[in-house]
C-alpha positions in Angstrom: -58.0 -47.1 -24.9 -61.0 -48.5 -26.7 -64.5 -47.7 -25.5 -67.0 -50.4 -24.7 -68.7 -49.7 -28.0 -65.5 -49.9 -30.0 -64.6 -53.2 -28.3 -68.0 -54.7 -29.1 -67.8 -53.5 -32.7 -64.3 -54.8 -33.3 -65.1 -58.2 -31.8 -68.3 -58.5 -33.7 -66.6 -57.7 -37.0 -63.7 -60.1 -36.3 -66.4 -62.8 -35.7 -67.9 -62.0 -39.1 -71.2 -61.0 -37.5 -73.6 -58.2 -38.5 -75.3 -56.1 -35.9 -78.4 -58.1 -36.6 -76.6 -61.4 -36.0 -75.2 -60.1 -32.7 -78.6 -58.9 -31.6 -80.2 -62.2 -32.4 -77.5 -64.3 -30.7 -77.4 -62.0 -27.7 -81.2 -62.0 -27.3 -81.4 -58.2 -27.5 -83.0 -55.7 -29.9 -81.0 -54.4 -32.8 -81.4 -50.9 -31.5 -79.6 -51.9 -28.3 -76.6 -53.1 -30.3 -76.5 -50.0 -32.4 -76.6 -47.8 -29.3 -73.9 -49.8 -27.6 -71.5 -49.7 -30.5 -72.0 -45.9 -30.9 -71.5 -45.4 -27.1 -75.0 -43.9 -26.9 -76.0 -46.0 -23.9 -74.2 -44.6 -20.8 -75.5 -47.3 -18.4 -76.4 -50.4 -20.4 -78.5 -53.0 -18.6 -76.3 -55.8 -17.2 -78.4 -58.5 -19.0 -77.6 -56.8 -22.3 -73.9 -56.8 -21.5 -74.0 -60.5 -20.4 -75.8 -61.4 -23.6 -73.4 -59.5 -25.8 -70.4 -61.0 -24.0 -71.7 -64.5 -24.4 -72.6 -64.0 -28.1 -69.0 -62.7 -28.7 -67.5 -65.4 -26.6 -65.9 -62.8 -24.3 -65.5 -62.9 -20.5 -67.3 -60.1 -18.7 -64.0 -59.0 -17.3 -62.5 -58.8 -20.8 -65.4 -56.7 -22.1 -65.3 -54.5 -19.0 -61.6 -53.7 -19.4 -62.5 -51.3 -22.1 -64.8 -49.4 -19.8 -62.2 -48.9 -17.0 
């Protein structure tokens, strides 16, 4: 099963986005994206997750499936 970070990274790459692109579109700092993709954020803020999901055009449920 993919981790949340792996799912974010895979989706970002398939969308042709850099980490910087994703951070900008999601409205979060680059450091937040780096930590998320490397699974270094055990309890990410929900607004960060919402922003990332919207930027990647994912449902929150679809993104959360990887964390279950």
